Steps between C-alpha positions, in 0.01 A plus 500: 500500500387858518639567846854422383460751217363757747798445731745523210336824378514655849865408545592630154323831573686534828827419323432775246432755776821400677694516173386860442597597853840329473584637154340845508397634840774372731795606281360854500460493881851361546652761269312780676617373839859468377491863393460597867859400564633283786336157457602369842235711674255533212171346619329547162778310325497213752119476486502484120776236498309295759182527291699390196627195686149410623355530150778288350428229757126514426569480127705184557210350699255584223722345235535183705126478561425554129740216421327282763158578350619402153594157636155417640390190314121477507511143368681388816216613726319198644159423357343313790608713791480867591774693323595841368197657335249272672178647633445327834183499709568425864288477809629664813430216744505743793224725363331294228567782253573407138775703328634482146865582435699511179867407542725745319858623498596759764504799263126481432373385839206710622321407821196709409450289188597172672805470276733317737873470443640149488771638731248606769406272793159422346647447154777271624251301708266444204761405241490134398178431693193324369130502590447389860846597622510714815778744580583711801609849404677755717332838462546827688216412737646154580420192293206378299405164358406493131360210302521489121143460365557566130768620265531585136846464350658748265411251225130518587477157666242507780535289815218487756 
């Protein structure tokens, strides 16, 4: 699944940038701020320490997400219903417009490319559906009714 590799690569790149900031840049900033004396009223010191804390928290999130990604078992994805990696063609029953979405993990979602996160309202609504199923989705403009017309699973199985 290419999108999992893409997400993993992005997270690992971000982790490397954070690592450099935590190990190289911030210690220099903290030492420079400490050289100014009284730490109780040293805004530079407090800002650097706060940034350090924020980056450490983000690093922990990245490590957890990387662990979560490594546990995704493609073989457990259903083969006869819409699932992660499925390309789904739906008809907007309100407008008659046909739209094709690919269900992906949040890190690679891109509305301009119709890569929809399985955690988004549309993604959640389409998961585990089959051809002919209708779903009502809450969107910023209100709600819309979508009907699954076709989907291709991550395994290449086509359902029309």
